[in-house]
C-alpha positions in Angstrom: 84.8 256.4 230.2 82.0 253.9 229.2 79.0 255.8 227.7 75.5 254.3 228.0 72.9 255.4 225.4 69.5 255.8 226.9 67.3 256.4 223.9 63.9 257.7 223.0 62.6 258.7 226.4 59.3 260.5 225.7 59.4 264.1 226.9 56.6 264.7 224.4 53.4 262.9 223.5 53.8 262.1 219.8 50.3 260.9 219.3 48.9 264.4 219.3 50.7 265.2 216.0 50.4 263.1 212.9 52.5 263.2 209.9 51.1 261.9 206.6 54.6 261.7 205.2 58.2 261.9 206.5 58.8 265.6 207.0 61.0 267.6 209.3 59.4 268.1 212.7 60.3 270.0 215.8 60.0 268.3 219.1 58.9 271.6 220.7 55.6 271.3 218.7 54.5 268.3 220.8 52.8 268.0 224.1 55.2 267.7 227.0 55.0 264.5 229.0 55.8 264.9 232.7 55.8 261.2 233.4 58.5 260.6 230.8 60.5 263.4 232.2 60.3 261.8 235.7 61.7 258.6 234.2 64.6 260.6 232.8 65.3 261.9 236.3 65.3 258.4 237.7 67.9 257.4 235.1 70.1 260.4 236.1 69.6 259.5 239.8 70.7 255.9 239.2 73.8 256.9 237.2 74.8 259.4 239.9 74.3 256.7 242.6 76.5 254.2 240.8 79.2 256.8 240.1 79.2 257.7 243.8 79.4 254.1 244.8 82.8 252.8 246.1 81.9 249.1 245.6 79.9 248.6 242.5 82.2 250.3 239.9 85.0 251.8 241.9 87.2 254.2 239.9 84.8 253.9 236.8 82.2 256.5 235.9 79.2 255.9 233.7 78.2 258.4 231.1 75.1 258.7 229.0 73.6 260.4 226.0 69.9 260.8 225.9 67.5 261.4 223.1 63.8 262.0 223.0 61.8 260.2 220.4 59.2 262.5 219.0 59.7 261.6 215.3 61.0 258.6 213.5 62.7 260.8 210.9 64.7 262.5 213.6 65.6 259.3 215.4 67.4 257.2 212.9 70.4 259.5 212.4 71.1 259.2 216.1 70.8 255.4 216.0 73.3 255.3 213.1 75.7 257.5 214.9 75.7 255.2 218.0 76.3 252.1 215.9 79.0 253.6 213.8 82.7 253.0 214.4 84.7 256.1 213.5 81.8 257.4 211.4 81.4 254.2 209.3 79.6 250.8 209.4 82.2 248.2 208.7 81.0 244.7 207.8 81.5 242.4 210.8 82.8 238.9 210.4 82.9 238.5 214.2 82.2 240.7 217.2 85.2 240.2 219.3 86.9 243.4 218.0 83.8 245.6 217.3 83.3 248.6 219.6 80.6 251.0 218.6 80.2 254.4 220.2 78.0 252.9 222.9 78.1 249.6 224.7 74.4 249.3 225.7 71.0 250.9 225.1 68.5 251.7 227.7 65.0 252.0 226.2 63.1 253.0 224.2 59.8 253.4 226.2 57.1 252.1 223.9 56.9 248.8 222.0 56.3 250.3 218.5 59.5 252.4 218.8 61.5 249.5 220.2 60.4 247.1 217.4 61.3 249.8 214.9 64.9 250.3 216.0 65.8 247.1 217.7 67.0 245.2 214.6 69.8 247.7 214.2 71.2 246.9 217.6 70.5 243.2 217.3 72.9 242.9 214.3 75.8 243.9 216.5 74.5 242.1 219.7 74.4 245.5 221.5 72.4 244.9 224.7 69.1 246.7 224.8 67.9 246.8 228.4 64.4 248.1 228.2 62.2 249.6 230.9 58.8 250.0 229.2 58.3 247.9 226.0 56.2 244.9 227.0 55.3 243.5 223.6 55.5 239.7 223.7 57.1 239.6 220.3 60.3 241.0 221.9 60.7 237.8 223.8 61.5 236.0 220.6 65.3 235.5 220.9 65.6 234.5 217.2 64.6 238.0 216.2 65.8 239.9 219.3 68.8 238.0 220.7 70.3 241.0 222.7 67.0 242.4 224.0 66.3 242.3 227.7 63.8 244.2 229.8 63.0 245.0 233.4 59.2 245.1 232.9 57.1 241.9 232.4 55.9 241.2 228.9 52.3 241.6 227.7 51.9 237.9 228.2 52.2 238.4 232.0 50.1 241.5 231.9 47.3 239.7 230.0 47.7 236.8 232.5 46.9 239.0 235.5 44.0 240.6 233.6 42.5 237.2 233.0 43.1 236.3 236.6 41.2 239.4 237.8 38.3 238.6 235.4 38.1 235.0 236.6 38.5 236.1 240.3 35.2 237.9 240.1 33.7 235.3 237.7 33.1 237.7 234.8 33.1 236.4 231.2 31.6 239.2 229.1 34.2 241.8 228.4 35.3 244.5 226.0 38.9 245.2 224.9 39.9 248.7 223.9 43.3 249.5 222.6 45.1 251.9 220.3 46.5 251.4 216.9 50.0 250.4 217.8 52.1 247.3 218.4 51.5 247.4 222.2 47.8 247.1 221.9 47.8 244.7 218.9 50.1 242.4 220.8 47.9 242.6 223.9 44.8 241.8 221.9 46.4 238.8 220.3 47.4 237.4 223.6 44.0 238.2 225.1 42.4 236.1 222.4 44.6 233.2 223.2 43.9 233.3 227.0 40.1 233.8 226.8 39.7 230.6 224.7 41.3 228.6 227.5 39.4 230.3 230.4 35.8 230.5 229.2 35.8 234.3 228.7 34.1 235.9 225.7 35.3 239.0 223.9 32.0 240.8 223.4 33.6 243.8 221.7 37.0 245.0 220.6 38.1 248.4 219.4 41.4 249.8 218.2 41.1 253.6 218.5 43.0 256.4 217.0 42.9 260.2 217.6 40.2 260.5 214.9 38.0 257.7 216.3 34.4 258.2 217.4 34.8 257.4 221.1 31.2 257.9 221.9 30.1 255.4 219.2 32.5 252.9 220.8 31.0 253.5 224.3 27.4 253.4 222.8 28.1 250.0 221.3 29.4 248.7 224.6 26.3 249.9 226.3 24.1 248.3 223.7 25.9 245.0 224.2 25.4 245.3 228.0 29.1 245.0 228.7 30.1 246.1 232.2 33.8 245.0 232.1 36.1 247.0 229.9 39.8 246.2 229.5 41.7 249.3 228.3 45.0 248.2 226.9 46.5 251.5 225.9 48.1 254.7 227.3 48.5 258.4 226.7 46.0 260.5 224.8 43.8 257.6 223.6 42.9 256.6 227.2 42.3 260.2 228.2 40.0 260.8 225.3 38.1 257.6 226.0 37.7 258.3 229.7 36.6 261.9 229.1 34.0 260.7 226.5 32.7 258.2 229.1 32.4 261.1 231.6 30.8 263.5 229.1 28.2 260.9 227.9 27.3 259.8 231.4 28.6 256.2 231.1 28.1 254.8 234.6 28.9 251.8 236.8 31.4 250.0 234.6 34.5 248.1 235.7 37.6 249.4 234.0 40.8 247.4 234.0 43.8 249.6 233.2 47.0 248.3 231.7 50.4 249.5 233.0 50.4 252.4 230.6 47.7 254.3 232.6 47.2 252.3 235.7 48.4 255.2 237.9 47.7 258.2 235.8 47.4 260.9 238.5 46.3 263.5 236.0 43.4 261.4 234.8 42.4 260.4 238.4 41.7 264.1 239.1 39.4 264.5 236.1 36.0 265.9 237.3 33.3 263.2 237.2 35.6 260.2 236.8 34.2 258.7 240.0 30.8 258.2 238.2 32.1 255.9 235.4 32.6 253.0 237.8 35.5 251.2 239.5 38.9 251.4 237.9 41.5 248.7 238.6 45.0 249.4 237.6 47.9 246.9 237.0 51.3 248.2 237.9 54.7 247.1 239.1 54.7 246.6 242.8 55.7 249.8 244.5 59.3 250.1 245.3 60.7 253.3 246.9 63.9 254.8 245.7 65.7 256.1 248.8 67.3 259.5 248.2 65.3 260.2 245.0 63.3 263.0 246.6 66.4 264.8 247.8 68.0 264.3 244.4 65.0 266.0 242.6 64.9 268.9 245.2 68.6 269.4 244.6 68.4 269.4 240.8 65.5 271.9 240.8 67.8 274.5 242.2 69.5 274.6 238.8 67.8 276.4 236.0 70.1 275.6 233.1 68.4 273.2 230.8 71.5 272.5 228.8 73.4 271.3 231.9 70.6 269.0 232.8 69.4 267.7 229.4 72.5 267.7 227.2 74.3 264.4 226.9 77.6 263.3 228.1 79.8 265.8 229.7 81.9 268.1 227.4 79.3 268.2 224.6 78.8 271.7 223.3 75.5 273.1 222.5 76.3 273.2 218.8 76.7 269.4 218.9 73.2 268.8 220.2 70.4 267.6 217.9 66.9 268.9 218.0 65.6 266.0 220.1 68.3 266.6 222.8 67.0 270.0 223.7 64.2 270.4 226.3 62.7 273.9 226.5 60.1 272.9 229.2 62.2 270.9 231.6 62.9 273.7 234.1 59.3 274.7 234.3 58.4 271.7 236.4 58.6 271.9 240.2 59.9 269.2 242.5 56.4 268.4 243.6 55.1 268.0 240.0 57.9 265.5 239.2 57.5 263.5 242.4 53.7 263.3 242.1 53.9 261.7 238.7 53.1 258.0 238.2 55.9 255.8 239.6 54.9 252.9 237.4 58.1 252.8 235.5 60.5 254.4 238.0 61.9 251.1 239.4 62.2 249.5 235.9 64.3 252.4 234.8 66.3 252.2 238.0 66.8 248.4 237.6 67.8 248.7 234.0 70.7 251.1 234.9 71.8 248.9 237.8 71.7 245.8 235.5 74.2 247.4 233.2 76.4 248.5 236.1 76.4 244.9 237.6 77.3 243.5 234.3 80.1 246.0 233.9 81.2 245.0 237.4 81.7 241.4 236.2 83.2 242.3 232.8 85.8 244.6 234.4 86.5 242.1 237.1 85.9 244.7 239.8 86.6 244.1 243.5 85.8 246.3 246.5 88.6 248.7 245.7 88.9 249.0 241.9 88.1 247.7 238.4 90.5 246.5 235.8 90.4 249.4 233.2 92.7 247.5 230.9 89.9 245.1 230.0 88.4 246.1 226.6 84.6 246.1 227.0 82.7 244.9 223.9 78.9 244.7 223.7 78.7 241.0 223.4 80.7 240.6 226.6 78.3 242.9 228.4 75.3 241.0 227.0 76.7 237.7 228.3 77.0 239.1 231.8 73.6 240.7 231.8 71.9 237.4 231.0 73.6 235.8 234.0 72.7 238.5 236.5 70.9 237.6 239.8 71.1 240.2 242.5 68.8 242.0 244.9 67.9 245.6 244.5 65.7 247.4 247.0 64.1 244.2 248.0 63.5 243.0 244.5 65.3 240.1 242.8 66.8 241.2 239.4 67.4 238.4 237.0 66.4 237.4 233.4 65.0 234.2 232.0 66.0 232.7 228.7 63.7 235.1 226.9 65.3 238.1 228.6 62.2 238.7 230.8 62.3 239.5 234.5 60.3 237.9 237.4 56.7 239.2 237.5 55.8 241.4 240.5 52.5 243.2 239.9 50.2 245.1 242.1 46.5 245.6 241.5 45.5 249.1 242.5 41.9 250.4 243.0 41.3 254.0 242.1 39.8 256.4 244.6 39.6 259.5 242.3 39.0 263.0 243.5 39.7 262.1 247.1 42.0 263.9 249.4 43.4 260.7 250.8 45.1 257.8 249.1 44.2 257.9 245.3 45.6 254.4 244.5 45.0 251.6 247.0 46.7 248.2 246.5 44.0 245.5 246.7 45.9 242.6 245.1 49.2 241.2 244.1 50.6 238.8 241.5 54.2 237.5 241.6 56.0 234.6 240.0 59.1 234.6 242.2 59.9 232.6 244.2 56.5 230.9 243.3 53.4 231.9 241.5 51.0 233.7 243.8 47.9 235.8 243.0 45.4 237.2 245.5 42.9 240.0 245.8 41.6 241.4 249.1 37.9 241.7 248.3 37.2 243.3 251.6 39.0 246.4 250.5 36.7 246.9 247.5 33.5 248.8 248.2 31.2 248.1 245.3 28.4 250.5 244.4 24.6 249.9 245.0 24.1 246.9 247.2 27.7 246.2 247.7 27.7 243.0 245.5 30.1 242.4 242.7 28.8 243.9 239.4 27.3 241.6 236.9 29.8 241.0 234.2 28.4 238.0 232.3 26.6 237.6 229.0 23.7 235.7 230.5 22.1 235.6 234.0 22.9 232.4 235.8 20.3 229.7 235.4 18.0 228.9 238.3 18.5 225.6 240.2 17.6 222.7 238.0 18.0 224.4 234.7 20.5 223.5 232.1 22.4 226.0 229.8 21.8 226.0 226.1 24.8 227.5 224.3 24.4 230.5 222.0 25.6 229.9 218.5 27.7 233.1 218.4 29.2 233.3 221.9 30.0 230.3 224.1 29.6 232.5 227.2 26.0 233.3 226.3 23.2 230.8 226.9 19.6 230.2 227.5 18.1 228.3 230.4 16.0 225.2 230.0 14.6 223.2 232.8 15.8 219.6 233.1 13.1 217.1 232.4 12.1 214.5 234.9 14.4 211.6 235.6 17.4 213.8 234.8 19.5 216.2 236.9 22.0 219.0 236.5 25.5 219.0 238.0 26.8 222.6 237.7 30.3 221.7 238.8 30.7 218.9 236.3 28.7 220.2 233.2 26.1 223.0 233.4 25.1 222.3 229.8 23.9 218.7 230.1 21.0 217.2 232.0 22.4 213.9 233.2 20.0 211.0 233.1 19.4 209.2 236.4 20.4 205.6 236.7 17.7 202.9 236.4 17.6 202.7 240.2 17.1 206.5 240.6 14.5 209.1 239.7 14.1 212.9 239.9 11.4 215.5 239.4 11.6 218.1 236.7 14.3 220.7 237.5 16.3 218.6 239.9 20.0 218.9 240.9 20.3 215.3 242.2 18.6 212.0 241.8 16.8 210.1 244.5 16.7 206.4 245.1 13.6 204.8 243.5 11.5 202.8 245.9 11.5 199.0 245.2 7.9 198.0 245.4 6.5 194.4 245.8 3.9 192.8 247.9 5.5 192.3 251.3 4.3 189.9 253.9 4.0 192.8 256.4 1.8 195.1 254.4 -1.6 195.5 256.1 -3.5 194.5 252.9 -1.2 191.6 252.3 -1.8 190.4 255.9 -5.5 190.7 255.4 -5.4 188.7 252.2 -3.1 186.0 253.7 -5.4 185.6 256.6 -8.3 185.3 254.2 -6.5 182.6 252.3 -5.6 180.8 255.4 -9.2 180.9 256.5 -10.3 179.5 253.2 -7.9 176.6 253.6 -9.2 176.0 257.1 -12.8 176.1 256.0 -12.2 173.8 253.1 -10.4 171.4 255.4 -13.3 171.6 257.9 -15.9 171.0 255.3 -13.9 168.1 253.9 -13.9 166.5 257.4 -17.6 167.3 257.8 -18.5 165.8 254.4 -16.4 162.7 255.1 -18.3 162.2 258.3 -21.7 162.6 256.6 -20.6 161.0 253.3 -23.7 158.8 253.0 -26.3 161.5 253.7 -28.5 162.8 250.9 -27.0 166.4 251.1 -23.5 165.1 250.4 -24.6 162.8 247.7 -26.7 165.5 246.0 -23.6 167.8 246.2 -21.7 165.3 244.1 -20.6 162.7 246.6 -16.9 161.9 246.1 -16.6 164.7 243.5 -17.0 167.2 246.4 -13.7 166.1 247.9 -11.9 166.7 244.6 -13.4 170.2 244.5 -12.5 170.9 248.1 -8.9 169.7 247.6 -8.7 171.9 244.4 -9.9 174.9 246.4 -7.3 174.2 249.1 -4.5 173.9 246.5 -5.6 177.0 244.6 -5.6 179.0 247.8 -2.1 177.8 248.7 -1.0 179.4 245.4 -1.9 182.8 246.8 1.0 182.6 249.3 3.4 182.9 246.3 2.3 186.5 245.6 4.2 187.9 248.6 7.8 188.6 249.1 10.4 189.6 246.5 9.5 187.6 243.4 11.6 184.7 242.3 11.1 182.2 239.5 9.5 179.6 241.7 7.0 182.2 243.0 6.2 183.5 239.5 5.5 179.9 238.3 3.4 178.7 241.2 1.3 181.8 241.8 -0.3 181.3 238.3 0.0 177.6 237.6 -1.5 176.4 240.8 -4.5 178.5 240.5 -5.1 177.9 236.8 -4.8 174.2 237.1 -6.7 173.4 240.3 -9.4 176.0 239.6 -9.9 174.4 236.2 -10.3 171.0 238.0 -12.9 172.6 240.3 -14.7 174.3 237.4 -14.7 171.0 235.5 -16.4 169.4 238.5 -19.0 172.1 238.7 -19.6 171.9 234.9 -20.0 168.1 235.1 -22.2 168.4 238.2 -24.5 170.9 236.6 -24.6 168.8 233.4 -25.6 165.7 235.4 -28.5 167.5 237.0 -29.6 168.8 233.7 -29.4 165.2 232.2 -31.3 163.6 235.1 -34.2 166.0 235.1 -34.3 167.2 231.5 -32.7 164.7 229.1 -33.1 161.3 230.8 -36.6 160.8 229.5 -35.9 162.2 226.1 -32.5 160.5 225.5 -32.5 157.4 227.8 -29.8 155.6 225.8 -27.4 158.4 226.0 -28.0 158.8 229.7 -27.4 155.1 230.3 -24.2 155.3 228.4 -23.1 158.3 230.4 -23.8 156.5 233.7 -22.4 153.2 232.5 -19.0 154.6 231.5 -18.8 157.2 234.4 -18.9 160.0 232.0 -18.5 162.7 234.7 -15.1 161.3 235.7 -14.0 160.8 232.2 -14.7 164.5 231.3 -13.0 165.7 234.5 -9.9 163.5 233.8 -9.6 164.7 230.2 -10.0 168.4 231.1 -7.6 168.0 234.0 -4.9 166.3 232.0 -5.2 168.7 229.1 -5.0 171.7 231.5 -2.1 170.1 233.3 -0.2 169.7 230.0 -0.8 173.3 229.2 0.4 174.4 232.6 3.5 172.4 232.3 4.2 174.0 229.0 3.5 177.4 230.5 5.9 176.8 233.3 8.7 175.3 231.3 8.6 176.9 227.8 9.6 180.6 228.4 9.0 180.3 232.1 7.4 183.2 233.9 10.3 185.1 235.5 10.7 188.1 237.8 10.4 191.5 236.1 11.3 195.1 237.0 8.8 197.7 235.8 10.9 200.9 235.6 8.6 202.9 233.3 5.2 203.0 234.9 6.2 205.2 237.8 9.1 207.6 238.0 9.8 207.1 241.7 9.1 203.4 241.9 10.5 200.1 240.5 7.7 197.5 240.6 8.8 194.0 241.0 6.5 191.5 239.3 6.4 188.5 237.1 6.3 188.1 233.4 3.4 186.4 231.6 5.6 183.6 230.1 4.6 182.2 226.8 1.7 184.2 225.6 0.2 181.5 223.3 0.1 178.9 226.1 -1.3 181.5 228.5 -4.1 182.3 226.1 -4.9 178.5 225.8 -5.0 178.1 229.6 -7.3 181.2 230.0 -9.5 180.0 227.1 -10.0 176.7 228.8 -10.9 178.3 232.1 -13.3 180.7 230.4 -14.9 177.8 228.5 -15.5 175.8 231.7 -17.0 178.8 233.4 -19.3 179.4 230.5 -20.5 175.7 230.5 -21.0 175.9 234.3 -23.1 179.1 233.8 -25.1 177.6 230.9 -26.0 174.3 232.5 -26.8 175.8 235.8 -29.1 178.4 234.2 -30.9 175.6 232.3 -31.6 173.8 235.7 -33.0 176.8 237.5 -36.5 175.3 238.0 -35.3 172.0 239.5 -36.1 170.9 243.1 -34.1 173.0 245.4 -32.7 170.0 247.3 -31.1 168.8 244.1 -30.7 172.2 242.6 -27.1 173.6 242.8 -27.8 175.7 239.8 -28.4 178.9 241.8 -25.2 178.3 243.8 -23.2 177.6 240.7 -24.7 180.6 238.8 -23.8 182.9 241.8 -20.3 181.6 242.0 -19.7 182.0 238.2 -21.2 185.5 238.2 -18.9 186.5 241.1 -16.0 185.0 239.2 -16.8 187.2 236.2 -17.3 190.3 238.2 -14.0 189.8 240.1 -11.9 189.3 237.0 -13.6 192.1 235.1 -12.7 194.4 237.9 -9.1 193.2 237.8 -8.6 193.5 234.1 -10.2 197.0 234.1 -7.8 198.1 236.9 -4.9 196.5 235.2 -5.5 198.6 232.1 -5.7 201.8 234.1 -2.8 201.3 236.4 0.4 199.3 236.9 0.9 199.9 240.6 2.1 197.2 242.9 -1.4 196.8 244.3 -2.6 195.6 241.0 -0.8 192.3 241.9 -2.7 192.4 245.2 -5.9 192.9 243.2 -4.9 189.9 241.0 -4.5 187.7 244.1 -7.8 189.1 245.4 -9.6 188.1 242.2 -8.3 184.5 242.6 -9.3 184.5 246.3 -12.8 185.9 245.4 -13.3 183.2 242.8 -12.4 180.5 245.4 -14.6 182.1 248.1 -17.5 182.3 245.6 -17.5 178.6 245.1 -17.0 177.9 248.8 -19.7 180.3 250.1 -22.3 179.6 247.4 -21.8 175.8 247.0 -20.4 174.3 250.1 -21.4 176.5 253.0 -25.2 176.2 252.4 -24.9 172.4 252.4 -22.7 172.4 255.5 -25.3 174.6 257.2 -28.0 172.0 256.5 -25.9 169.2 257.7 -25.0 171.0 261.0 -28.1 173.1 261.8 -31.0 171.5 259.8 -30.5 167.7 260.0 -34.2 167.1 259.3 -33.6 168.3 255.7 -30.7 165.8 255.4 -33.0 162.7 255.1 -34.1 160.5 252.3 -37.8 161.2 253.0 -37.3 164.9 252.7 -35.6 164.6 249.4 -38.3 162.2 248.0 -41.0 164.6 249.0 -39.2 167.4 247.1 -39.0 165.2 244.0 -42.7 164.3 244.2 -43.8 167.9 244.5 -41.6 168.8 241.5 -43.2 165.9 239.4 -46.7 167.0 240.3 -46.0 170.5 239.3 -44.5 169.4 236.0 -47.6 167.2 235.2 -50.0 170.1 235.9 -48.2 172.3 233.5 
């Protein structure tokens, strides 16, 4: 009859008794573990079901021998006896004829024990189908080629823990474990996962029975950690939770690993509801039909030996000390059935895996199995690896690492309640596809009902960037984004992204706005007003030109300069036309003509005024003192010679200005955050300064000569008119240059155009309009006699003085 060895099932909690050195120990000295005893009963129930089945292993019965692991020193003799062949360990060249006392091992329960004994079974490829050891190291097939398990590995357990943390957007957590392989493996995997998921391990603690639990909790409180992952089981967890209760640790979130996720004893601890919410991770619940009836039936028997011995026919003298259970019959049916069912189905699945593998090895059909087939461990191992069957709604199969499909449930504790203590609020499965979900509506958080804060730093306000902490990447400070930058939290919450050149933003923005393109448009009210004024100036100059042409031979026109007046009027018209190039989106031709036309033609006009004021000064002041010089001036038409020289020189300068580094459109993106001001460059600065210097020199000469002629006859005296026009010219341009130094707004360009227009209107209004008024409204003053009388009166006054 095939005998299955189910080893090291913990009836007793070994962590309550420490041995400084290998000494003889009695299992009866340890604390009895009811949950492990329930797993033992599940194993017996599965074996009985299989033996009673007429289809799975017909005419074949399974036997078992069970040992409790309460001491390593008591465990190894049993291991050696199972591996032996007729009491010895022959050196194996191959495994096709090797048949130890057992063909498979179910267990042990915890990872440390499994890692300790597994190498002995791996040497002979004896299948170890485990129901509780989740260390990820056991998935290494190079070290553990014949190890399989019906529980997910710690890798999957850590995976769902990380998913829970990320689901609620926490990132500041503590990890508490015990000093064993199970917790160390979990911590190592936890480290790997948090690096990839933006989670920080704020504190880690590996506790023992002698640890200061309150100091651990105090440190967690000091670090303001609200999320605590407890990756341990047994007494360590109980001590930690009781310490939290006793020291009034409140409102934390506890994430329990499989080892204590449904610890009913702990859920009934007084005051546990105050420590916060407890989420447990366990295998999805699977009922075992008939198990309750099986337990009720077995409780009718009171003989421990009959229940706890090993295979049938074994006498009491043959039992070892870890095969005797003195406390088994003291448990009632209710106590067994109320224990945590976390590992019940894994135990059940492990037994059925072996049975299905035997079914294939023995080539069983619906009626019988071939008992003539010699069953060797390596044959059973091969079939177990190929299994794929359904058991109570679960798919049982193993991947290349010997791990099963993941099927977890997330349970929320409702401690000390008369109703459901453990409520399923989430699931995680990898078969047939990966699926994880949590029903948040089932979770009633404390206080205001919002998810507890589980982060290192409070989330930054809108428009603030994160500045990383040097110690923890999850911790940060908040700094407001400067103007012309914005923060995009979905892309990178740590960087204020500069706006493009066509955009702008205020301080603390989450998006950029389009910058307004500013230039002098034709439709702007101020632009319309200036354009109308410029048009009026053109019309007035044209009208005066016609008027002066019609009255060309009159004294007023001749005293104004005669034919020189027409050159001045044409210059004013051309200068005013240049004003129209200030409006609309700037182009090269506009940039050139808006400046060149004014500078050149206004220089011509100023040269005429300068020559005119100099002529008056010569006639009345210098003709008598320097008659020869005056004759030479008149003989050679000195006025036209000067005007021509000045005009040609200014023309050359303007051509150079317009061709050598031509004034071009510019985009002022720095003066105003929300605007881009379109304008024109200055062109060649040296040529520009020469042009401006010539205009300034002409204006100064006009002002000087007109001031010297202030006492001349008023009919011939244009000095006051010229003085007024030049003063207005100075005032206009001083205002413009002052405003230009203060501001760079688009209306500075309008002020620039206005300064040009004012300079033109000053000459028109002060020089030409008074003379036009005399011609039109005072014709008596436009006679030769009136002018002669004015000259005689001036001569008499001079002679008297």
